[in-house]
C-alpha positions as CSV (number, residue, x, y, z in Angstrom):
1,X,-29.1,-0.4,-252.9
2,X,-25.9,-2.4,-253.4
3,X,-22.5,-1.2,-252.5
4,X,-20.2,0.2,-255.2
5,X,-17.0,-1.0,-253.5
6,X,-17.2,-4.5,-252.1
7,X,-14.6,-6.9,-250.7
8,X,-16.3,-10.1,-251.9
9,X,-17.6,-10.8,-255.4
10,X,-20.1,-13.4,-256.6
11,X,-18.8,-16.5,-258.3
12,X,-21.3,-18.8,-260.0
13,X,-21.4,-22.6,-259.1
14,X,-19.9,-23.6,-262.5
15,X,-16.9,-21.2,-262.2
16,X,-13.6,-22.9,-263.2
17,X,-10.6,-20.7,-262.7
18,X,-8.3,-23.1,-264.7
19,X,-10.2,-22.1,-267.9
20,X,-9.0,-18.5,-267.6
21,X,-6.1,-17.8,-269.8
22,X,-3.6,-14.9,-269.7
23,X,-2.9,-13.1,-272.9
24,X,0.0,-10.7,-273.4
25,X,-0.8,-7.5,-275.3
26,X,1.7,-5.7,-277.6
27,X,4.3,-3.6,-275.8
28,X,4.0,0.1,-276.2
29,X,6.4,1.6,-278.7
30,X,8.2,4.9,-277.9
31,X,8.1,6.8,-274.7
32,X,5.7,6.0,-271.9
33,X,2.6,8.2,-272.2
34,X,-0.2,8.5,-269.6
35,X,-3.3,10.6,-269.3
36,X,-3.4,13.1,-266.4
37,X,-5.5,15.9,-265.2
38,X,-3.7,19.3,-264.8
39,X,-4.1,23.0,-264.8
40,X,-2.3,25.4,-267.2
41,X,0.9,26.4,-265.4
42,X,1.0,29.9,-267.0
43,X,-1.2,32.2,-269.1
44,X,-0.7,31.7,-272.8
45,X,-2.0,32.6,-276.3
46,X,-2.8,30.0,-278.9
47,X,-0.8,30.6,-282.1
48,X,-3.5,28.9,-284.3
49,X,-6.5,31.0,-283.4
50,X,-5.3,33.6,-281.0
51,X,-7.3,32.3,-278.0
52,X,-6.0,33.3,-274.6
53,X,-5.8,30.6,-272.0
54,X,-5.5,31.8,-268.5
55,X,-3.4,30.3,-265.8
56,X,-5.1,27.6,-263.8
57,X,-7.5,26.3,-266.4
58,X,-8.0,22.6,-266.2
59,X,-7.2,20.2,-269.0
60,X,-7.0,16.5,-269.7
61,X,-3.4,16.1,-270.8
62,X,-1.0,13.4,-271.9
63,X,2.1,13.1,-269.9
64,X,5.3,11.9,-271.6
65,X,8.8,11.2,-270.1
66,X,11.6,12.6,-272.2
67,X,15.2,11.5,-272.5
68,X,16.4,14.8,-271.2
69,X,17.6,15.2,-267.6
70,X,18.8,18.0,-265.4
71,X,21.2,16.8,-262.7
72,X,19.4,13.4,-262.6
73,X,16.0,15.1,-262.6
74,X,13.6,13.7,-265.2
75,X,11.9,16.2,-267.5
76,X,8.3,15.6,-268.5
77,X,6.4,16.9,-271.5
78,X,2.6,17.6,-271.5
79,X,0.2,17.7,-274.5
80,X,-3.1,19.7,-274.3
81,X,-5.5,21.1,-276.9
82,X,-6.8,24.6,-277.4
83,X,-10.4,25.1,-276.1
84,X,-11.4,27.0,-279.3
85,X,-9.6,25.4,-282.2
86,X,-8.4,22.1,-280.6
87,X,-4.9,22.9,-281.7
88,X,-2.2,20.9,-280.0
89,X,-0.1,22.8,-277.4
90,X,3.0,21.3,-275.7
91,X,5.0,22.4,-272.8
92,X,7.6,20.7,-270.5
93,X,9.0,21.1,-267.1
94,X,12.1,23.4,-266.5
95,X,13.9,22.2,-263.2
96,X,16.7,24.7,-263.8
97,X,14.4,27.7,-263.3
98,X,11.8,25.8,-261.2
99,X,9.2,26.6,-263.9
100,X,7.6,25.4,-267.1
101,X,8.8,26.1,-270.7
102,X,6.4,26.4,-273.6
103,X,7.5,24.4,-276.7
104,X,4.9,24.8,-279.5
105,X,1.3,25.6,-280.3
106,X,1.1,28.7,-278.0
107,X,3.1,31.7,-276.8
108,X,3.6,32.6,-273.2
109,X,2.3,36.0,-272.1
110,X,4.7,38.6,-270.7
111,X,5.3,38.5,-267.0
112,X,7.4,41.4,-265.5
113,X,8.2,39.5,-262.3
114,X,9.5,36.6,-264.3
115,X,11.8,38.8,-266.4
116,X,13.3,40.4,-263.3
117,X,13.9,36.9,-261.9
118,X,15.6,35.7,-265.0
119,X,17.8,38.8,-265.1
120,X,19.3,37.7,-261.8
121,X,22.3,35.3,-261.6
122,X,21.2,31.7,-261.3
123,X,22.9,29.1,-259.2
124,X,24.4,27.4,-262.2
125,X,25.8,30.7,-263.5
126,X,27.1,31.5,-260.0
127,X,28.9,28.1,-259.8
128,X,30.4,28.6,-263.3
129,X,31.6,32.0,-262.3
130,X,33.2,30.7,-259.1
131,X,34.9,27.8,-260.9
132,X,36.2,30.3,-263.5
133,X,37.6,32.6,-260.8
134,X,39.1,29.6,-259.0
135,X,40.9,28.5,-262.2
136,X,42.2,32.0,-262.7
137,X,43.3,32.3,-259.1
138,X,47.1,32.2,-258.2
139,X,47.9,29.8,-255.4
140,X,51.3,31.2,-254.7
141,X,49.9,34.7,-254.3
142,X,47.4,33.5,-251.8
143,X,50.1,31.7,-249.9
144,X,52.2,34.9,-249.8
145,X,49.2,36.9,-248.6
146,X,48.4,34.4,-245.9
147,X,52.0,34.4,-244.8
148,X,52.1,38.2,-244.6
149,X,48.8,38.2,-242.6
150,X,50.2,35.6,-240.2
151,X,53.4,37.7,-239.6
152,X,51.3,40.8,-239.1
153,X,49.1,39.0,-236.6
154,X,52.1,37.7,-234.7
155,X,53.7,41.2,-234.6
156,X,50.4,42.7,-233.3
157,X,50.2,40.0,-230.6
158,X,53.8,40.6,-229.5
159,X,53.1,44.4,-229.3
160,X,50.0,43.8,-227.2
161,X,51.9,41.5,-224.9
162,X,54.7,44.1,-224.5
163,X,52.1,46.8,-223.8
164,X,50.4,44.6,-221.2
165,X,53.7,43.8,-219.4
166,X,54.7,47.5,-219.4
167,X,51.3,48.5,-217.9
168,X,51.7,45.8,-215.3
169,X,55.2,47.1,-214.3
170,X,53.9,50.7,-214.2
171,X,51.0,49.7,-212.0
172,X,53.2,47.8,-209.7
173,X,55.7,50.6,-209.4
174,X,52.8,53.1,-208.7
175,X,51.5,50.8,-205.9
176,X,54.9,50.6,-204.3
177,X,55.4,54.3,-204.5
178,X,52.0,54.9,-202.9
179,X,52.9,52.5,-200.1
180,X,56.2,54.3,-199.5
181,X,54.6,57.7,-199.4
182,X,52.0,56.4,-197.0
183,X,54.7,54.9,-194.7
184,X,56.6,58.3,-194.8
185,X,53.5,60.1,-193.9
186,X,52.8,57.7,-191.0
187,X,56.5,58.1,-189.8
188,X,56.2,61.9,-189.9
189,X,52.9,61.7,-188.0
190,X,54.3,59.4,-185.4
191,X,57.4,61.7,-184.9
192,X,55.2,64.7,-184.6
193,X,53.0,63.0,-182.1
194,X,56.1,61.9,-180.1
195,X,57.5,65.5,-180.1
196,X,54.1,66.9,-178.9
197,X,53.9,64.3,-176.1
198,X,57.5,65.1,-175.0
199,X,56.7,68.9,-175.0
200,X,53.5,68.3,-173.0
201,X,55.5,66.2,-170.5
202,X,58.2,68.8,-170.1
203,X,55.7,71.5,-169.5
204,X,53.9,69.4,-166.9
205,X,57.2,68.8,-165.0
206,X,58.1,72.5,-165.1
207,X,54.7,73.4,-163.7
208,X,55.1,70.9,-160.8
209,X,58.6,72.3,-159.8
210,X,58.7,74.1,-156.4
211,X,61.1,77.1,-156.1
212,X,63.8,77.1,-153.4
213,X,63.2,79.7,-150.6
214,X,67.0,80.3,-150.1
215,X,67.8,80.9,-153.8
216,X,69.7,84.1,-154.4
217,X,69.4,86.3,-157.3
218,X,71.9,85.8,-160.1
219,X,74.0,88.8,-160.9
220,X,74.8,89.3,-164.5
221,X,77.5,91.6,-165.8
222,X,76.7,93.3,-169.0
223,X,79.5,95.0,-170.9
224,X,78.3,97.5,-173.4
225,X,80.4,99.1,-176.2
226,X,81.6,102.6,-175.1
227,X,80.9,102.0,-171.4
228,X,84.1,101.6,-169.3
229,X,82.4,101.0,-166.0
230,X,80.8,97.6,-165.4
231,X,77.3,97.7,-164.1
232,X,75.8,94.8,-162.2
233,X,72.1,94.2,-162.4
234,X,70.1,91.8,-160.4
235,X,67.5,89.9,-162.4
236,X,64.7,88.5,-160.3
237,X,64.1,84.8,-160.9
238,X,61.2,83.9,-163.1
239,X,58.1,83.4,-161.1
240,X,56.9,79.8,-161.5
241,X,53.3,79.1,-160.5
242,X,53.1,76.8,-157.6
243,X,50.4,74.1,-157.9
244,X,48.7,73.1,-154.6
245,X,49.8,69.8,-153.2
246,X,47.0,67.4,-153.0
247,X,46.2,66.1,-149.5
248,X,44.4,62.8,-148.7
249,X,42.3,62.3,-145.6
250,X,41.0,59.0,-144.5
251,X,37.3,59.0,-144.1
252,X,35.7,56.4,-141.8
253,X,32.7,54.9,-143.3
254,X,29.8,54.4,-140.9
255,X,28.0,51.2,-140.9
256,X,24.4,51.2,-141.8
257,X,22.1,49.6,-139.3
258,X,20.3,46.9,-141.1
259,X,18.0,45.9,-138.2
260,X,16.4,49.3,-138.1
261,X,15.5,49.0,-141.7
262,X,14.0,45.6,-141.1
263,X,12.0,46.8,-138.0
264,X,14.0,44.9,-135.4
265,X,14.4,46.7,-132.1
266,X,17.5,46.4,-130.0
267,X,16.9,44.6,-126.6
268,X,18.2,46.3,-123.5
269,X,21.1,44.8,-121.5
270,X,19.1,42.9,-118.8
271,X,22.0,40.7,-117.7
272,X,24.1,43.6,-116.3
273,X,21.2,45.1,-114.4
274,X,20.3,41.8,-112.8
275,X,23.8,41.2,-111.7
276,X,24.0,44.6,-110.1
277,X,20.7,44.0,-108.2
278,X,22.0,40.7,-106.8
279,X,25.0,42.4,-105.2
């Protein structure tokens, strides 16, 4: 079985390519038309016989390029025929709404989602509205509003800076006051400690004082109101407890015999005995 698509073809021996002549056909008149295979982009009803054509049904259609454009986007027109009465139906592309628009031969069925989408504001309508608002806008009023906003922002920034500086000063003064209070507390504590130490030293010296044995009693004369005679009273001196005087005694430390702990016995004095025998 031979191949359908081949790279080489058969040329007979008497083939002469110079005998082949090129002929020019007539140029097509009107818009360029080509045959394409497509599916119905929407469900429709034929106006000739009332046949319903559902969306997605396949057709052999003629494609035509129109002279219309939408923002440099070419618009195409398609021709199909009804499956029942062979009536011609035409529709074209709609780049503005990203859809197809039915022209003649059929009527598009109602689609609720499409109606809701068309009710919304399109991009073109939004652009037109913005351009219209921009044209009606007052530039001087905008400048005044911007100037007032800038002044208000500067005033707010100055107020914030002033608040920050005041808070910093208050915080610094609070720290200095705390330091001063702490120093006063330390000084008072030191003075109190010094007074306690001085009082303890005075009491210690009074306790160590030894009373004199030849001290005489001091006579005091007390004069009372209404008493003409003076009375002398002897006041015994205050008894001061006498602390015992510490004594120190020198203690002689005995030497420990190391030889006895090591098991070495002391030799007797043989030299003295021998000398005495010789005499």
